[in-house]
N, C-alpha and C positions, 0 to 999 in steps of 0.2 A: 498296355494301358492306352487309353484313347489319345492322350497327348503325344505319346511316343509314336503311335501310328501316324498321326498328322505330321510329326517331324520327319519321319521316314519318307512319307509321300512327297513332302516339300523338297527334300534334298536328294532323293534318289532320282528325281527328274532332271537334276542339273547335269550338265555335260562334263566330260573329260576331254582333254585334247591330246593326251599321250596314249600310246597303244600298248604299253607294257601291262603285264598281268597283275603285278602288285602282290600284296600280302595282307594278312590280318594282324591285329594287335589292339591293345587298349591304351588310352591316354588318361591322364588325370586320375590315376588310381589314388593319388594323394596330392594335395596342393604342391608339395615340394617336387613333384614330377613335372610340373609345368611352371617354369619361371619366366616372367616377362619383365624386361628392363627397358625403360624408355630411353631413346637416343635423342638428345636435344639438337637444336639447330646447328650447333658447332660440332656435332658428331660425338659428344661425350655421353657416356653411360650414366644413368641417374643413380646407380648404386655406388658410384665412386665418390669418395670424400672430396669436397671442394676445399681448395687451399685456404679460403677465408675461414677463420675460427668463428665459433658462435659469438654473436655480438651481445654483450651484456647491456642492460638498459643504460647504465651509467656511461657507456662508451658510444651510445647512439647520439650523433650530433643533434643539438636542439634545433627546433624550427627557427629559421631566420626571423629576427625581431626588428629588422631595419627596413622591411618592405613598406613603402609609402602606402598608408591607408587613409581612406577618407574619414575625416572626423565624424564621430557619431555622438548623438545626444544621450546623456545619461538621464533617463526619465525619472529615476528615483531620487537623484540628488540634485537635479536641476543644473547640471554642468555639461560642457562639451568634453568628450572623451577622445583620446587619440587612438583608440582601438585596442589598447592593452588590457582594458578592463570592461568587457562587454557583457558581463554576467548580469543581465537585467531582469531575468524571468524567475519568479518564485516557483518553487516546487510545492505542489499540493501535499506531497508525501513527506517531505523532509523539512523540518524547521531548522533554525541555525544550530540547535543543540544536538541534532541527531545525524549529522553528516557522517559520522564515524560508522553508522550502520550500513553505509553503502559498500558494495563489494568493490574490489580494485578495478574491475572492468567498468563499473559505473562511474567511478571517480574520474576516469580518463576523459569522458566527454559529456557528463551530465551537467545541466545548468545548475547554478547554486544561487544562494541568497534567500532571505526571508520573504514571506508573503506580506504584501501591503495592500490594504483595502483602498478603493478609489477615493473614499471620503477622508482619508487621513490627511493631516496637515503638512503636505509636502510642498516644496517650492513649485509654483504653478508656471510651467514653461509656456503655457498657452498665452499668458499675459505678455510674452515677448512678441507674439505674432498677431494677437487679436486686440482690438481696441476694447476699452472697458465695457462698453455697452454689449458688444458681441460676445465677449467672454461671459458676461452675466447671463445673457440669453442662453448660451450653451449650457451653463451650469443649471439653469432653471429647466431647460429641455431635458437634460439628463435626469434631474430629480423627479420630474413628472413621469418619465418612462419607468424609472425604478419604482415609484409608488404604484403605478399601474400593475407592474409585475408582482410586487409584493402583495397587492390586494387581489392578484389573480384576475385582473380585469383587462379586457381588450380596449384599446383606444377607440374613440369614436371614429377617428380617421382610419382608413384602411392602412395607409403607410405614412404616418406622421414624419415630417422632415423639417430640417432647419438649415437655412443657407448661412454660411460663414463669410460670404462675399468672394470676390475674385482675388487671385494671387498670381500675378503674371510671371514671377520668377520661379522656375522649375524647382530649384533646391528648396526654396522657402515653402512652396506648395507641398513638397514631399515631407518636410519637417512638420507641417501642420497636420497632415494625414497621420503621421506616426504619433505625434503628441496627443491627438484626440483619442486614438485607439488605445494608447497605453494608459491614459488617465481614465478613460471610460471604455473598458473592454466590452461592455454590453451595447456599444454603439458602433456603427460602421460609417465610413466616409466614402463619398462617391464624387468623382471629378466630372464636371460638365463645362467644357470650354474655359478652363482656368478657374471656374467657380467650384468651391468645395461645399457639398451638401452632406448633412449628418442625418442618419436614420437609425432606428432601432436594429440591433443585431439579432434577428429572429433565430438564427442558429445558436447563438449563445443562450437565448431564452429556452430553446429546446433542450440544450445540454443541462441547463439548471434543473430540469425535471428528472435528470438521471443522476447527477452528482451535486455536491454542495455548490453554492454560489461561489465560494472561494476557489474551489477547484476549477469551475467553469471559467471564471475571470482569468485565473492564472494560465489556463490552457490557451485562451485567445490572445493573451499577451505573448505567450510563447510563439504562437503562429505568426503574429504580426512582427515580432523581432527578427524572425528568420535567421537565427544564429546557427551557422553551419556546425556540423559535428556535435550538436547538442541533443539532449534527450529531455522528455517531460514524463513524469510518472504520476499517475493517479494514485489515490490512497489504496492500501491493501484491501482486497475485496474477496470474501469467502463465498459469495453467491455467484455461482457459475452463470445462471441465467441473466443476472444483472451485468456481469462482465461481458456477456455476449451482446447485450443491448448497447453497451458503451463502445465495444469494438465495431458493431454495425454502424452506429452513428458516425464515428470518426472516419471509417472507411468509405461510407456512402457520401459524406459531405466533403472530405478532404483526401480521399484515397490517392489522387494523383499527386499530392504534395507530400504526404506523410505515410508511414506504415506503422502498424501496431503489433505488439507481441506481448504475451503474458509470461511472466516468470514466477515461479513459486516464491512466496515470501521468505522461505528458508534461505534463498540465495542472498538475502540481505541481512542474515544473522539476527533476525528480530524474533521476538517471542510471539508475534501475532500470527494467526493462521490466515490463509488466503493467498491469492495471486495478485501481483502488481502488473497493471497494464502500462507498458512503456511505449511512448510515442517518439519517433525520430523522423527527421526529414529524409526523403528519398534521395538517393545519389543523383546528382545532376549529370546528364549525358552531354559531353562536349560536342558541339556541332563542328564537323570538319570544315576548315576554311575560316572559322571565326576565331579571332585572337582574343583571349580573355583580357579584360581591362587591368591596368596596373593596380596592384593591391587587392585584386579579386581572385588571384590564383588560390586554388583550394589545395591545401596540404593534406593528403590522405596517407595514412600509414599502410604500407604493404609489406608483408613478411612472406618470403619464399622458403620452402622446405622440400625435402624429399620424403615422400610418404611410402612406407613399406606396409603392405597389408597382406593378410593370409586368409584365404577362404572367406572373403568378405566382399559384398557388392559395393561398388563405388559410391552410389548414392547413400547407402546405409552408413558407410564410413564417414562421409562428409556430414550427414545428419547428426551423427554422434558427436563429431568434432564441434559442430555448430552449437549444440546444447552446452558442451563443456566450456566453450569460449564465450558464450553469451552473444553470439552473432546469428545470422540467418544463413541458410545454405547458399543463397545467391552471392554471399560475400566471398565464396571460394571460386577460384578459376583454375583451369587445368587445360592441358593440350589435347588430351584424349582419354577415352574411357578404357578401363582395363578389365580383364576377366575376373570372374568371381572365384571359381575353384582353381586357384593358382596362388603363387607368391609373386606379387607385383611390386615394382619400384617405379615411381613417377614423380615428376615435379608438380607442385601445387603452390598457389599463392593465395593467402588469405588477407582480406582487407580489414582495416580498423583494429588489428591485433598486432602488438609489438612482439619481438622475438622472446623477451622474458616471459610474457604471458603464455605464449605457446609452449615454452620450455616447462612451465609449471604444471601442465596437464599430461606430461609424458607417462607418468606411472599409471594414470587412469586409462590411457590409450593402450598400454600393453595388455590390459585385461581383455581388450577386444581384438587381440592379435594385430595390433597396429603399432608402428614405430615411426618416429620422425627424426631426421638428422639433416645436416647441411642447412641449419636454420640461419637465415640472414635477412637483412633489410634490403628491399629492392624498390624501384621507382614506379613500377606498373604491374597490372594484372596480366595473366596469361590469356591467350585466346585459343579456341579449338583449332587444331591443325598446326599449332606452333611447335612442331617437332619434326625431326628428320625421319624417324621410324621407330622400330622396336627390335630388341634383341631377344631371342628365345632359346632357352635351354630346356629340352623336352626329353622325357624318358618314355619310350613305347614298350609296354610289357605284354606278356602272353603272346609272343610272336608265333605265327604259324602260317602255313600256306593257305591260299584261297581254296575253297571247296573244289574237289576233283583235280587239284593241281599237285602233281608228284615231283615237280622239279626241285632242284637244290634251292633251299630257302635263302642261303647267303647270296646266291647269284640273283635271285629275284629282288632282294633288297638293294644290291648294288646297281642292278639294271634300273630300278625305279628311281633311285636317287640321281643317277647320271642323266636319265631322261628329263627329269624336272629341272635339273641344272641347265640343260641346253634348250629345252622347249618351253619352260615356264609352266604356269597353271592359270586356269580361268579365275579372274579376280573377283570372285563372288563375295558378297557380304556373308560373314560367318553366322552360324546358328545362334550364337550368344547374343547377337544383335536383336533377335526376335524372341528371346526367352525360351531356350531349348527346354523341353520337358514340361512345359506349362500348358494348361488348358487354353488360356488366352494369350496370344502372342502380342508383342508390343505394336506390331503393324496394324492389328485390328483396332487397337485404341487410337492409333494415329489416323486411320481412315474415319473413325467416328468424329474425331476432332475436326478434320478437314470438312466434314459434312455438317458441322455445327450441331452434332448430336451429343450435347454435353452430358446429359443424364446417362445416356447409353455408355459413354466413355467412362464415367464414374463407376457404373456397375461392372463394366469389363475389368477395370482396374481392381475392383474388390471381389472378383470372382474367385472362389476358393478352389484349392486342389483337393484331390481325394485323400486327404490326410486327416487324422484325428489329433489335432494339436490346437493350442489356444488361438493361434493366429487364424487358422482356417475355420475354426469353430466360430470365431467372431465374424468372419466374412460370410459364412453360411447364415448366421443370424441376421446380418444386414440385408442380404438378398431376400430372405423370407419375410422380414418385417419392415425394412426401411427405417427402423428405429435407430437414429444416429446416436442419440445419447446413450442408449443401451449398448450399442456396438462399441462406443468409446470406452465404456466401463469394462468391456471384455478384451479389448485389443491391448496386448502387452506394451509396456513402455518403450521397449527397444525398437518397435516398429515405427520409426520416426515419421516416415512419409505417410503411412496409413493414418496415423494419429493426426498429423497436420491436416490432411484432407478431411477427416471426420470432424475435427474441431471447426474448420471453415464451414462445413455443411451444417453443423449445429448452430453456427452463428447466422448463416444466410438462408438456411432452409433447403429442403429437397425439392426445389423447382429448377427449371432450366436456367433461370438467372442465378439462383443459388449455386447450382453446379458449376456454372461459368466462373463465379467468384471463387469457388473452392479450388479450381485449378491454379489460381494465383498463389496458393499456399506452396506450390512447387516453384523453384527458380526457373527462369526463362530457358536455361540450357536443358532442363528436364522436360519442360512442356514441348519444346521443339524436337527433343529426342524421339518422341513417339511419332511425330509426323515424318521425321527422317526415316524411321523404321519402315513406314509404309512405302516411301520412295525407294528404299533399299530393296524391299521385297520385289517391287516391280522391276527394278534394275536387274536383279537376279534372273527373273523370268525373261526379260528382254535379251540378256546375254545368251541364255540357252536357246531362245528362238533364233537369234542372229547366227549362232554357230550351226544350228541344225539346218538353217535355210541356205547359208552361203559358205559354211565351212571356214577355213583359215585363209581364204583369198579375199583381198580388198576389192570391193565391187562398186559400181556406180551408185551414188546416193549415200554411201557411207560417210560418216564424219571422221576426220582425222585431225590430230593436233600437230602443229608444225614446230612446237617448242621441243628443245632437246630434253630439258628436265621437266617432266610433266607431273603435276599433282592434281588433286581433285578441285582446285579452287582457281582455275583460269577462266577468263571471260570468253564469251561467244566470239569476240573479234579474233581470237587465236584458233578458232575452229574452221576447218575448210571442208567444203562439200566435194567429194570425189566426182570428177567428170567421167564420161564414157571413154574419152581419149586417155585419161590417166589410168583407168582400169586396164585398157589394152596394153599400155606401155609399162604396166606394173610399177608405177611411179612410187607408190607407198607400200610400206610393210605392215604386217598385221599388228605389230606392237604399237603402231601409231593410231590405230582405230579406237575411237571412244564412243560411248553411248551416254545419252543424257540421263541424269538423275532428276526426277520430276521437280518442276518449279515454274515460276512465272516468267523467267528470263532465259529460256533455253531454245535451241534449235533442235528439230527432230530430223532423223535421217530421211532422205527422199527416195525411199525404196520400200520393200515390203515391211521392213522393221518399223518405219514411221507409221505405216497404216496399222500395224499391230498395236503401237502405243495408243492410238486413238480408239481402237476397239476395246482395249483394257480400261481406259478412262470411262468409256460408256458403260462397260460391264459393272464398274464400281460406283457408278452414279456421279462421276466427276467430270463429265464432258465439258461443263461450263465452269469448272473450278478455276479460280485465279491463283490458287495456292497462297492465299492470304487469309488469316483468321483474325480480323481486327479485334474481336471481343477478347482474344487471348494475347493480343499484341504479337502475333506470329506472322512473319513474312518469310516465305521460302523461295528464294530466287532460283534454286536449282544449281547444278554444276555438271561436270562431265567426268567420266571414269574410264580408264583404260580397261579393255576387255582382258588383256593378258598382263601378267606380272611375273617376275623372277625372284627367287630367293638369292641373297648375297652371302658370301662367306660360309657356305654350307659345309659342315663337317659332320662326321658320324663315327660311332664306335659300338661294336657289338660286345656285350659283357655277359658273364655268367653269374652264378650265385654270389661270388665274392668280388664282383666288380672287376674281374680280370678279363682282358681282351681275349676272345676265343675265335677259332675258325670253325665255321659250320660246314663240315665235310659232307654230311648226309642230308637227305631231305626230311627224314623222320627224327624230330627232336622233341624233347619235353618242353612245351611252350613256356611253362612257368619258370623254367630255369634260365631263360635268356631274355635279355632286353636290349633295345637299341637306343643309345643316347645320341640325340641329334641336335645340332646348334645351327642357327642361321639368323640373318637380319632380314627384316621386311620393311618396305617403305611405309610411310604413314597411311593409315586406313586400310591396310592389308591384314588378312586374318591367317594366323598360323594353322588353325584347324582346317582351313580351306586348302592351304599348301600341303598339309599332311594327307588330306583326303585324296589329292591328286597323286601323291607319292604312293600311297597304299592301295589306291583304287578301292577304298572301303570307307564307309561313313564312320567317322570317329566320334 
């Protein structure tokens, strides 16, 4: 097949550093032949039970209620509130009588309370801040704006406005801003040197063309209140095109502040048909060095668990979990990606989901060959690279000699294992990082993103394989027609990523800008994954060029890391450029040599390898690339990676049909009758398939 040929060309050109002959065999005959177990920072295996028992909700300590909070105004009741009762925004979807229709996950953080129109007879807080004349002028101004809107007439003035006067005290000024916006959500307030000016809220007017006035007003009250961990829901809507327009409006106007998602109305156990558009505030990113003010600490629920998955891609697993838990994929964090065709164990943390909620979906997960255990509350998310490494238990089947090799097979196997134990292997990124067996590899998508070719990247992502199944038929239809709506109807529900991308394209359109917005349907970790794949491909080529040019000798212009414990995430300050004198004195060993993984904050070798990097960047049209993609909020600083690595705790056993240890006396054996069980640990970001390739001298 075309894709298999491309894969063979890519990896057959990669170097070996050992001179043993090796042997042939197959891996991943079944997922259970390839077991991957994450090793955490403390050296613990992820598949081991943690001493802490599962935390029932009733045992989870409540959030502290004694933190000093700044008093807030209750705009509906005309009183000051101490922070315990801040539910001030009405839901367009739920009246006081139908809160029971919400799912448990919605009850956790949805805003509550009945809807109240601006003209209802509530206590007027503005009378506390404005004199009688100004207050009357404001009411008259609001009434005129409303009448113009109701009559669908534009004001004679381009931007009518009303001054409420100057307010020198900052807290009083803030209170007036909030009071006006809560009473008149169709107005906005602007500060000018302590003066407060009121104008029509044209964005509210625009939204009134899409939804009811009641919904629009409640939405702007929600935005102004800025209540953390709250949600706003529009009324159920069966019209997909109309929902698309609402999504587009909210994301275009307030996308940096809030995010939207549609959920089937069935999630709310209601008899109505249609989807509900849910809005929630985006997570605030804490700026290092800035201490949060007292009373402003944000309490976020984090639940950690061990995820066991079988023959399932990482992003597909998290996409499925996100749907079941009512969150988005970016709410999950993990230390590293794991193989698809394998049984894998790893630590995952999910945000805004408590342990009991996660426990409730266990049965549904089992249907997707997933299990969770070690469920517990934690204080923070995980980050990529936050692991010591991975443990592998692998079975190699169909053992046989290399072509034209008549030596004793057992001796070949022992020789290969001992060689790699002592000399290591080239630390290439493995084929799974690039999508082995696919027409389009992940690095090709990454290159398109780096070049800001967003539509090309979308088409590459949706390129079909030569298979006759619903998924690939949907992709073929898309490339032939660019009919996003039609493709969505063909794409199976379980393809979470593809559907998310298509839904965004349907919302924003098949333009370069629309394609850019569509990439935001993927979490940041996945967007940057494609760019990292391109950098990984170049690193593989660079390592092969370096070894072919200079061999295993440290030469002038090489980069070495002086740290004892090296990972991929050390700074350029720890990288040293080898001098001519140091080369002559053999000051450094090959295991200290590193090569840069492309980014904006790296040093290049000062020898032929550095020149090679510049030629490759020119070849790929990236000579002036700064490795930042602002439109996708991607910054790629780059890092350094050791050329050589070693497996730890490597053990092996030859077995026959009945898993009994055997001695291979002759060279001619029946391959199907024997297998090699091999176990070892690798440092983080190392690939077992690459280590096996060096052992076997055969592409696995």
